[in-house]
Structure formats: C-alpha cells, structure tokens
C-alpha positions in Angstrom: -42.6 -2.4 -28.1 -38.9 -1.6 -28.1 -36.6 -0.4 -30.9 -33.4 -0.9 -28.9 -30.3 -2.2 -30.6 -28.5 -4.8 -28.6 -24.9 -5.6 -29.4 -24.5 -9.4 -29.0 -20.7 -9.6 -29.9 -18.3 -6.8 -29.3 -15.0 -6.5 -31.2 -11.9 -7.3 -29.2 -8.5 -5.6 -29.0 -5.5 -7.4 -30.6 -1.7 -7.0 -30.4 0.0 -8.1 -33.7 3.1 -7.7 -35.8 3.2 -5.2 -38.7 1.5 -6.6 -41.8 -0.6 -9.2 -39.9 -4.1 -9.7 -41.4 -7.1 -10.4 -39.1 -10.8 -9.6 -38.8 -12.6 -7.4 -36.3 -16.2 -8.7 -35.6 -19.3 -7.0 -34.4 -22.8 -8.5 -34.1 -26.1 -6.9 -33.0 -29.8 -7.5 -33.1 -32.8 -5.2 -33.3 -36.4 -5.0 -34.4 -35.6 -3.9 -38.0 -32.7 -4.7 -40.3 -29.4 -3.1 -39.2 -26.7 -1.1 -40.9 -23.0 -1.2 -39.8 -20.3 1.4 -40.3 -16.8 1.1 -38.9 -14.6 4.0 -37.7 -11.0 4.3 -36.8 -9.0 6.8 -34.7 -5.4 7.6 -35.1 -3.6 10.3 -33.0 -6.9 11.7 -31.8 -8.3 12.0 -35.3 -11.4 9.9 -35.9 -12.7 9.1 -39.4 -15.2 6.8 -41.1 -13.7 3.9 -43.0 -15.0 4.0 -46.6 -16.8 0.9 -47.6 -16.6 -0.6 -44.1 -20.3 -1.4 -43.8 -20.4 -5.1 -42.9 -20.3 -6.9 -39.6 -16.8 -8.1 -40.2 -13.9 -5.7 -40.9 -10.8 -7.2 -42.5 -7.7 -5.4 -41.3 -4.0 -5.6 -42.3 -2.1 -4.1 -39.4 -0.1 -1.0 -40.4 -0.1 1.3 -37.3 -1.5 1.2 -33.8 -5.0 2.8 -33.7 -8.5 2.4 -32.3 -11.6 1.1 -34.0 -15.4 1.2 -33.2 -18.5 0.2 -35.1 -21.8 2.2 -35.4 -25.0 0.2 -35.8 -28.2 1.9 -37.1 -31.7 0.6 -37.5 -34.5 1.9 -39.7 -36.0 4.0 -36.9 -32.8 6.1 -36.9 -31.7 4.6 -33.6 -27.9 4.1 -33.4 -25.4 2.7 -31.0 -21.6 2.2 -31.0 -19.6 -0.8 -30.1 -16.7 -0.7 -27.6 -13.6 1.1 -28.8 -10.9 -1.6 -29.4 -7.2 -1.1 -29.8 -5.1 -2.6 -32.6 -1.6 -2.5 -31.3 1.1 -3.0 -34.0 4.6 -4.1 -33.1 7.2 -3.0 -35.7 10.3 -4.5 -34.0 9.5 -8.2 -33.8 12.4 -10.7 -33.6 12.9 -12.7 -36.8 10.8 -15.8 -36.8 8.0 -14.4 -34.5 5.2 -15.1 -34.7 5.6 -18.6 -36.1 3.8 -19.3 -39.4 1.1 -21.3 -37.6 0.6 -18.7 -34.9 -2.9 -19.0 -33.5 -2.9 -15.8 -31.4 -1.3 -17.2 -28.2 0.8 -14.7 -26.3 4.3 -14.1 -27.6 6.7 -11.9 -25.5 8.3 -9.2 -27.7 9.8 -7.0 -24.9 11.3 -8.3 -21.6 11.9 -6.2 -18.5 15.5 -5.3 -17.8 17.5 -5.5 -14.5 17.8 -2.2 -12.6 19.4 -0.6 -9.6 17.0 1.8 -7.9 17.5 4.4 -5.2 15.2 4.3 -2.2 12.5 6.9 -2.6 12.9 7.1 -6.4 10.6 5.7 -9.1 10.8 2.1 -10.2 9.5 1.2 -13.7 9.6 -2.1 -15.4 8.2 -2.7 -18.9 7.2 -5.7 -21.0 5.0 -6.3 -24.1 3.4 -9.3 -25.7 1.5 -10.0 -29.0 -1.7 -11.9 -28.9 -5.2 -12.3 -30.5 -7.1 -11.2 -28.4 -4.6 -8.7 -26.9 -3.1 -10.3 -23.7 -3.8 -9.2 -20.2 -0.8 -8.8 -17.8 0.0 -9.8 -14.3 3.3 -8.9 -12.5 4.9 -11.0 -9.7 7.6 -10.2 -7.2 9.5 -13.1 -5.6 6.8 -15.4 -6.8 4.0 -13.3 -5.2 1.2 -11.8 -7.3 1.2 -8.0 -7.2 -2.5 -7.2 -6.9 -2.5 -3.7 -8.6 0.2 -4.3 -11.2 -1.8 -5.5 -14.2 -0.4 -3.4 -17.1 2.5 -3.6 -19.5 4.3 -1.1 -17.3 4.9 -1.8 -13.6 5.2 1.6 -11.9 6.2 2.3 -8.2 6.5 6.0 -7.6 8.6 5.8 -4.4 10.6 2.6 -4.2 11.2 1.0 -0.8 13.9 -1.5 0.3 11.1 -4.1 0.4 10.6 -3.6 -3.4 13.9 -5.3 -4.0 13.7 -8.8 -5.4 13.0 -10.8 -8.6 10.2 -9.6 -10.9 8.5 -11.2 -13.9 5.2 -10.8 -15.7 2.7 -13.2 -17.2 0.9 -12.3 -20.4 -2.2 -14.4 -21.0 -5.3 -14.6 -23.3 -7.8 -17.3 -24.2 -5.2 -19.3 -26.1 -2.7 -19.6 -23.2 0.0 -17.7 -21.3 3.6 -16.8 -21.7 6.1 -15.5 -19.0 8.7 -12.9 -19.4 12.3 -13.4 -18.3 12.9 -12.8 -14.6 14.8 -9.7 -13.6 16.5 -8.7 -10.3 15.9 -5.3 -8.8 18.6 -4.0 -6.4 18.7 -0.8 -4.3 21.7 1.4 -4.6 21.8 2.0 -0.8 21.9 -1.7 -0.1 24.8 -2.2 -2.7 26.6 0.8 -1.0 26.1 -0.8 2.4 27.6 -4.1 1.3 30.6 -2.2 -0.2 31.2 -0.3 3.0 31.0 -3.4 5.2 33.9 -4.7 3.2 36.0 -1.6 3.3 35.9 0.2 6.7 34.0 1.6 9.7 30.3 2.0 9.0 27.3 3.4 10.8 23.8 2.3 9.8 21.2 4.8 10.9 17.5 4.0 10.7 14.9 6.7 11.5 11.3 5.6 11.8 8.6 8.3 11.3 5.6 6.1 10.8 4.2 3.7 13.4 1.1 1.6 13.1 -0.3 2.5 16.5 1.4 5.8 17.3 1.2 9.3 15.8 3.7 10.2 13.1 7.0 11.6 14.4 9.1 14.4 12.9 12.2 14.3 15.1 13.8 11.1 13.6 14.5 13.0 10.3 16.5 15.7 12.0 18.1 13.3 14.5 19.4 11.0 11.7 20.7 14.0 9.8 22.6 15.5 12.8 23.9 12.1 14.0 25.2 11.3 10.5 27.2 14.5 10.4 28.7 13.7 13.8 29.6 10.2 12.8 31.2 11.3 9.6 33.4 13.7 11.5 34.6 10.6 13.6 35.6 8.8 10.4 32.5 6.6 9.9 30.9 5.9 6.5 27.2 6.5 7.1 24.2 4.9 5.5 20.9 6.6 6.5 17.5 5.0 6.0 14.0 6.3 6.8 11.0 4.1 7.6 
C-alpha cells in the first residue's frame, strides 16, 4: 500500500509581456484527496500566495519571478512541483504580441553586430516571448552550435574562427522564430586589411599547440622578438598565436 503523491502535470515556464494574463497548471494523484498551495519567489524571498489553493493559478504578469506548487494528502505526505519561471518583458515593441497571440515565439531582443579582439570574450544576446517559454539554439554561418542553447551566447576567448554570421532560433510547441543575422568581425583582421592597403606589413603566426606534438613555449618569445625587429625595419606587424 503506497501513499505516494505523483505529479501528473507539471507547471511550465512562460515568457510574456507586462500585464499579460495566463494560468499556471499543476495536476497530481494520490490515495487520498489532495490539497494544493502555490508559492512564489522574488529576489530570493519565497512566500505562500494567499488563497492560491487550487490546481490552476491565474496570474497577471507584473514582474519576473519563480513559482512552485506544494501538494499534500491526508497522511501528511507532501511534494513540490518543479520551480517554473515567469519572465516578464517590460520593453515590448508596440503591437507585440498581436491581439490573437497564441503563445508562439516573438523576438523582443535581437543580437547586435560586434568587432571582437582575438582572445577577448564574445557575448551575443537575444530574447523571445512565448507560452511555454521558448528554448534557444544559436547558429554560426548556418552551422548549429552544439553548446550554445541559452539567450546569451558566450565565448570566453574568441578565436579568428569565431568570425562569421550568427543568428538564434527561439522555438516552443507553437512554432519557431529567428533573430536577425549579425556579423562578428575580429579587430586584428580589420587591422590587417587596413595595413595591406597602406604599406609594408609582416604577418607573424606562432603555433604553440599541435595535435600530435607536445606544446611549445618558444613561439611566443620568437614572435615577440621578431616583431620588434621588423618594426625597427619599418614594417607594420600583425601577430597571431595558434
């Protein structure tokens, strides 16, 4: 004989405009009648929502916060639903979402074009509304980026190979929507093109890391010393590593 409470329908996260009304749902089954109580958390403070004792919780979106539902049975067993996020967008372009919006993804923030230095961080950001909240997938030059599945694309140390065209797909059960495409350039490449058009140039490439050879340290110092020598001879020098 088991008194376990089994949640049969978890609430789902949503991403909606300020003032939008919707319902969070939770369903469970057990051996006795069940009691429901909803809680919300805002800025690390969690509190019980007065009167929120039904399976469905009507919400009018006012601020981004988290929700969970506690389910009790008559044997004093209790379990909690998943925490879900209600993300509220305050700066939504006029006319979005349309009056007949069914919860399909709507892009509210597009990534912006950037010039990035090699070795420095690269961050792109987008955001979309949706019910349920959209999932994200970034692409570079049309190729899916396996580990870039959040609103923010983050590369801690940008490489020359990270140049290209980026865009993100926001999708949920109602469909998908793509952000604008943006071009990411590297400053050293732009500098190189400028120097090619203006005078003598030396391009130095030092490789430390080889696939089938131990890592080398000398190329770093060699590139540095050679660049100083070439600058004394009147060359503009662009140095790249790996």
